[in-house]
C-alpha positions in Angstrom: 36.9 180.4 50.6 40.6 179.4 50.5 41.5 176.4 48.4 44.8 174.6 48.9 46.4 171.8 46.8 48.9 169.4 48.3 51.0 167.5 45.8 52.6 164.4 47.1 55.6 162.7 45.4 56.0 159.4 47.3 59.0 158.2 45.3 60.6 161.5 44.6 64.2 160.5 45.3 64.1 157.2 43.4 62.2 158.8 40.5 64.9 161.4 40.2 67.5 158.7 40.2 65.8 156.8 37.4 65.2 160.1 35.4 68.9 161.0 35.7 70.0 157.7 34.3 67.6 158.0 31.3 67.8 154.9 29.0 70.3 153.3 31.4 67.8 153.3 34.3 66.9 149.9 35.7 63.5 148.4 34.9 60.6 149.5 37.1 60.2 146.0 38.6 63.7 146.1 40.0 63.7 147.5 43.6 65.8 150.7 44.2 66.4 152.2 47.7 68.2 155.4 48.8 70.1 155.1 52.1 71.4 157.4 54.8 73.3 156.9 58.1 71.9 156.9 61.6 75.0 156.8 63.7 77.0 153.8 62.6 74.1 152.1 60.8 73.0 152.5 57.2 69.2 152.5 56.8 66.7 153.0 54.1 65.6 156.6 53.8 63.6 156.3 50.5 62.4 153.5 48.2 60.5 152.9 45.1 57.2 151.1 44.6 59.0 147.8 43.7 60.9 147.9 47.0 57.8 148.5 49.0 56.0 145.7 47.2 58.6 143.1 48.3 58.4 144.1 52.0 61.1 146.7 52.5 60.3 149.7 54.7 61.8 153.0 55.6 64.3 152.8 58.5 65.2 149.1 57.7 68.9 148.4 58.0 70.5 148.0 54.5 72.1 144.7 55.4 68.7 143.2 56.2 67.3 144.6 53.0 70.1 143.1 50.9 69.6 139.8 52.6 66.0 139.8 51.6 66.7 140.9 48.0 70.0 139.9 46.5 71.2 142.4 43.9 69.2 145.3 45.5 70.1 148.6 43.9 71.4 150.8 46.8 72.3 154.5 46.3 73.1 157.3 48.7 70.3 159.7 49.4 71.1 163.1 47.9 69.3 165.4 50.4 70.6 168.7 49.0 70.0 167.8 45.4 66.5 166.6 46.1 65.7 169.8 47.9 67.0 171.9 45.1 65.1 169.9 42.5 61.9 170.3 44.6 62.4 174.1 44.6 62.9 174.0 40.8 59.7 172.0 40.5 57.8 174.5 42.7 59.0 177.4 40.5 57.8 175.5 37.4 54.4 175.0 39.0 54.3 178.7 40.0 54.6 179.7 36.4 51.8 177.3 35.3 49.2 176.9 38.0 49.0 179.4 40.9 50.6 182.6 42.2 51.3 180.9 45.6 53.4 177.8 45.4 56.0 176.5 48.0 58.0 173.3 48.5 56.6 171.0 51.2 59.8 169.0 52.0 60.9 166.4 51.6 58.5 165.1 49.0 55.8 167.5 48.1 54.5 170.9 47.1 51.7 173.1 48.4 49.7 175.5 46.3 47.1 178.1 47.1 44.9 177.9 44.1 42.1 180.1 45.3 40.4 181.6 42.3 42.9 180.0 39.9 41.1 176.7 39.1 38.9 178.3 36.4 42.0 179.0 34.3 42.5 175.3 34.0 38.8 174.2 33.5 37.9 173.2 37.0 39.4 171.7 40.1 39.3 168.1 38.8 41.0 169.1 35.5 43.6 171.1 37.4 44.5 168.2 39.7 44.5 165.6 37.0 46.6 167.9 34.8 49.2 168.3 37.6 49.4 164.5 38.1 49.6 163.8 34.3 52.3 166.3 33.8 54.4 164.7 36.5 53.7 161.2 35.2 54.9 162.4 31.8 58.2 163.4 33.5 58.6 160.1 35.2 57.4 161.0 38.7 54.7 159.2 40.7 52.3 161.8 42.1 49.1 162.1 44.2 47.2 165.3 44.9 44.3 166.6 47.0 42.5 170.0 47.3 40.7 171.2 50.4 40.1 174.4 52.4 43.3 174.1 54.4 46.9 173.0 53.9 46.5 170.4 56.7 43.5 168.7 55.2 45.0 168.6 51.7 48.3 167.3 53.0 46.6 164.5 54.9 44.4 163.4 52.0 47.2 163.5 49.4 49.2 161.1 51.5 46.5 158.9 53.2 43.5 159.3 51.0 42.1 156.4 48.9 42.2 158.2 45.5 45.1 159.5 43.4 43.3 162.8 43.1 41.0 163.9 46.0 38.7 166.9 45.9 37.2 167.9 49.2 34.2 170.2 48.7 34.2 173.5 50.6 33.5 173.0 54.3 33.9 169.3 53.9 37.2 168.6 55.7 35.5 167.4 58.9 34.0 164.4 57.3 36.9 163.7 54.9 39.5 163.5 57.7 37.6 161.4 60.3 38.8 157.9 59.1 42.4 158.9 58.4 45.2 157.6 60.6 46.9 159.7 63.2 50.1 160.1 61.1 48.0 162.3 58.7 48.1 165.1 61.2 51.8 165.7 60.7 52.5 164.9 64.4 55.9 163.7 65.5 56.3 159.9 65.3 56.9 159.7 69.1 53.5 161.4 69.7 51.7 159.1 67.3 53.2 156.1 69.0 52.1 157.3 72.4 48.6 158.0 71.2 48.4 154.5 69.8 49.4 153.1 73.2 46.4 155.0 74.6 44.1 153.4 72.1 43.7 156.1 69.5 43.8 154.9 65.9 42.1 157.6 63.8 41.7 161.4 63.6 38.0 161.0 64.3 38.7 159.3 67.6 41.1 162.1 68.5 38.5 164.8 67.6 35.9 163.1 69.8 38.2 163.4 72.9 38.4 166.4 75.2 41.3 168.7 74.4 42.4 169.5 78.0 43.7 166.0 78.9 45.6 165.7 75.6 47.1 169.2 76.0 48.1 168.5 79.5 50.0 165.3 78.5 51.3 166.1 75.0 51.3 169.9 74.9 49.5 172.2 72.4 50.7 170.5 69.2 47.8 168.1 68.8 45.2 170.8 69.1 47.2 173.0 66.8 47.3 170.4 64.1 43.6 169.6 64.4 42.7 173.2 64.1 45.0 173.7 61.1 43.5 170.6 59.3 40.0 171.9 59.8 40.8 175.5 58.7 40.2 177.0 62.2 43.8 178.1 62.5 45.7 179.9 59.7 48.7 178.3 58.2 50.5 180.8 55.9 52.2 179.5 52.7 55.4 181.4 52.0 55.5 181.5 48.1 58.8 180.6 46.4 60.7 183.4 44.9 63.9 183.3 42.8 66.4 186.2 42.1 65.6 186.0 38.3 62.1 187.3 38.8 61.3 191.0 38.6 59.4 192.1 41.6 58.0 195.3 43.2 56.8 195.5 46.8 55.0 198.1 49.0 54.7 198.0 52.8 52.0 200.0 54.6 52.3 201.6 58.0 48.5 201.4 58.4 46.7 198.4 56.8 44.6 199.2 53.8 41.3 197.5 52.8 39.3 199.8 50.4 39.1 198.6 46.8 40.0 202.2 45.6 43.1 202.2 47.7 44.2 198.8 46.5 43.7 199.9 42.9 45.7 203.0 43.4 48.7 201.1 44.9 48.3 198.4 42.2 48.9 201.1 39.6 52.0 202.3 41.4 53.4 198.8 41.7 52.8 198.2 38.0 54.8 201.3 37.1 57.6 200.1 39.3 57.5 196.6 37.8 57.5 197.9 34.3 60.7 200.0 35.0 62.4 196.8 36.3 61.3 194.9 33.2 62.5 197.7 30.9 66.0 197.6 32.5 66.3 193.9 31.6 64.7 194.2 28.2 61.8 192.0 29.2 58.0 191.9 28.9 55.6 190.2 31.3 53.7 187.2 30.2 52.3 186.5 33.7 52.1 188.7 36.8 51.0 187.8 40.3 49.8 190.4 42.8 50.0 189.1 46.3 48.3 190.9 49.2 49.6 189.9 52.7 46.9 190.4 55.3 47.6 191.3 58.9 46.2 187.8 59.9 49.0 186.2 57.9 46.7 185.2 55.1 47.5 185.9 51.4 45.1 187.1 48.8 46.3 186.8 45.2 45.4 188.0 41.7 47.0 186.3 38.7 46.9 187.9 35.2 48.4 186.6 32.0 49.0 188.1 28.6 49.1 186.5 25.2 52.5 188.1 24.4 55.2 189.9 26.3 54.1 193.4 27.5 55.2 196.2 29.8 52.4 198.6 29.2 51.3 200.1 32.5 47.7 200.8 31.5 47.2 197.2 30.2 48.7 195.4 33.2 46.9 197.7 35.6 43.5 197.0 34.0 44.1 193.3 34.0 44.8 193.3 37.7 42.2 195.8 38.9 39.5 194.0 36.9 39.6 191.3 39.6 39.9 193.4 42.8 36.4 192.6 43.7 37.5 189.0 44.4 39.9 190.1 47.1 38.9 189.7 50.8 41.2 192.1 52.7 40.1 190.8 56.1 41.3 193.1 58.8 43.6 194.9 56.3 46.5 194.4 54.0 49.9 195.3 55.3 52.0 194.4 52.2 51.5 194.2 48.5 53.9 192.4 46.1 53.8 192.4 42.3 55.9 189.8 40.6 56.5 189.0 36.9 56.5 185.2 37.4 56.9 184.7 33.6 58.8 187.2 31.5 60.2 187.0 28.0 62.4 189.2 25.9 60.6 192.2 24.4 61.8 194.2 21.5 59.6 197.3 20.8 59.1 198.1 17.2 58.2 201.5 15.7 54.7 202.5 16.4 52.4 202.5 13.4 49.8 205.2 12.7 46.2 204.1 12.8 45.6 206.6 9.9 47.4 204.3 7.4 45.2 202.1 5.3 47.2 199.0 6.0 47.3 199.4 9.8 45.9 196.6 11.7 43.8 197.0 14.9 45.6 195.7 18.0 43.2 193.4 19.8 45.8 192.0 22.1 44.5 193.9 25.2 40.9 192.7 24.5 42.1 189.1 24.1 44.0 189.3 27.4 40.9 190.7 29.3 38.7 187.8 28.0 41.3 185.2 28.8 41.8 186.5 32.4 38.1 186.2 33.0 38.4 182.5 32.5 37.4 182.1 28.8 39.3 180.2 26.2 40.5 182.3 23.2 42.4 180.6 20.4 42.5 180.4 16.6 43.2 177.7 14.1 46.4 177.4 11.9 47.2 175.2 9.0 49.5 172.2 9.3 51.4 170.6 6.4 49.3 167.4 6.1 47.0 166.1 3.4 45.0 164.1 6.0 42.2 166.5 6.9 42.0 166.0 10.7 45.8 166.5 10.9 45.9 169.6 8.7 44.7 172.0 11.4 45.9 172.9 14.9 44.8 175.1 17.7 47.3 178.0 18.4 47.3 180.9 20.8 45.1 183.8 19.7 48.1 186.2 19.3 50.4 183.7 17.7 52.3 184.9 14.6 50.5 184.4 11.3 51.4 181.1 9.6 52.6 181.3 6.0 51.5 177.8 5.1 47.9 178.6 4.1 45.1 176.3 3.3 44.7 174.1 0.2 42.6 175.7 -2.4 42.6 173.0 -5.2 39.5 171.4 -3.5 36.9 173.0 -1.3 36.9 172.2 2.3 33.8 172.1 4.7 33.3 174.8 7.3 32.6 172.2 9.9 34.9 169.2 10.3 33.5 166.4 12.6 35.7 165.5 15.6 35.8 162.0 14.2 34.6 160.6 10.8 31.2 158.9 11.4 30.3 155.7 9.5 27.4 155.9 7.0 25.5 153.3 5.0 25.6 153.9 1.3 24.6 152.6 -2.1 27.5 153.2 -4.5 29.0 151.8 -7.8 32.6 150.9 -7.1 35.3 151.9 -7.6 35.1 155.6 -8.7 31.5 156.6 -8.4 29.9 158.6 -5.5 27.0 157.0 -3.6 23.4 157.2 -4.9 22.2 157.6 -1.3 23.5 157.4 2.2 22.1 157.0 5.7 23.6 159.1 8.5 22.4 159.2 12.1 19.2 157.3 11.1 18.2 159.6 8.2 18.4 158.4 4.6 19.4 161.1 2.1 19.3 160.9 -1.7 22.3 162.3 -3.5 21.3 164.8 -6.2 24.8 166.2 -7.1 28.3 165.1 -6.4 31.9 166.1 -7.1 35.0 164.0 -6.8 36.8 161.9 -6.0 39.7 163.7 -4.3 42.3 161.0 -3.4 44.2 161.4 -0.1 47.0 159.1 0.7 48.1 158.0 4.1 51.3 159.4 5.7 53.5 156.3 5.5 56.4 158.2 7.1 54.4 158.6 10.3 52.7 155.2 10.6 53.6 151.9 8.9 50.0 150.9 8.6 49.3 153.9 6.4 51.8 152.8 3.7 49.1 151.7 1.4 46.1 153.7 3.0 43.9 155.6 0.6 40.8 157.8 1.1 38.5 159.0 -1.8 36.6 162.1 -0.8 33.4 163.3 -2.4 31.4 166.5 -2.0 27.7 165.5 -2.2 24.4 167.4 -2.1 21.1 165.9 -1.0 17.6 166.7 -2.2 17.2 169.4 0.4 20.3 171.3 -0.8 22.5 170.3 2.1 26.1 169.5 1.2 28.3 167.0 2.9 31.9 165.8 2.7 32.1 162.0 2.7 34.9 159.5 1.9 35.5 155.9 1.2 38.3 154.2 3.2 40.2 152.4 0.5 40.4 152.6 -3.3 37.4 150.3 -3.9 39.5 147.5 -5.2 42.3 146.4 -2.9 41.7 145.3 0.7 45.1 146.6 2.0 44.2 150.2 1.1 41.4 150.5 3.7 38.2 148.9 5.0 36.2 150.1 1.9 33.6 151.5 4.3 32.1 155.0 3.9 32.3 157.8 6.4 30.9 161.4 6.8 33.7 163.8 7.7 32.4 167.3 7.3 29.4 169.6 6.5 29.4 172.5 4.1 27.5 175.7 5.1 
């Protein structure tokens, strides 16, 4: 089942204007409009949220808008620059989210994410991730995912939620209450339909097609079928000259898995030659299969480091051939290195040497491309335990920092220190007993304290912060890592409460 994401940027032009100004940008509550010319008139072509909130609307004459809001910020609409920036954004999303991404002018993107959502957790995490990334860059965004471009496009722009997920085969019910403009019909057609009494897509769907086609032509029926996935609407993925690509056309469409695998190997060899000429290695490759019915099937494979090994890339791609639906046949295959980095090949090392290390990179890549998370932990220069570790890619270079060895550390650190009730002699003695998660434990042995100071250069409130850590063992032989927040004497050093932070063994 095809899954398509429509990403809507309702204030794309004004957001770009504010982002370009940086710190000099006007406050968000000050209205900004972008204008264009219609004959001899200057009219509003784009506006921000603040402008819409005070009653301005697209197509309004600028003179009228300035009369309503004295001091209104008015800028010329940069059509070419907006379009170029949208293409750049599409290319950025291509590298991160899906192998098929295209601009949806003037203020959106469309992505075919079929089979790619598991790489980002699930569809909900993928959509919210897209929106949050754009919010972090200063862009307002809405997104929807459905079985068709038309349905996703309609719900992203006219749906109630910022992120809308339509379950498979659920477009019919999701579109019923939306206004006619959600069908991407010409404004003239929408206006004429309203004159006839139509207000929603559901009312249009309940009407016989023949009279509508006779009066308005085939456009209404085409848009309805596209929205409900009954009519194919191909997405032409964005491509840029910098990407290394290999293609193969077929005089007769192919469909057998063995044939697809054979030509995949040939395309990988061709791609690796192109990468070698540029001194690059692939970090992500996309195999697109163009079907005779204009549909596109895609396989995305990523690597934890730059590679141009034919055997490895072929295996990563052919491992997922069973997910491909060739339909009536595939007439073209395209393999693209959508993310490539410089690759310098070192001298091969013999596996007979005692100090040779096994290369697990290919195994890691296979596991990752099957939708699993693979990572490792690395040390961070911080005495605060929860800040002294970070998650890094599985194949990241070994860090040279190392772990502190002057005090033992627990093998399991809790996500957050949990409060415990204790009986302890202040200020330097460990507790005699403590209660954690409803269970009281008597302390038989203890070691400490290990004093950890706050990082005053990061947070002002940590200037006097202190933690005293103890390793304690209960009557059952279980060992825990606990600490007191504060030095036991001065209130400004901490709350003086006790917390359990880790478990040994």
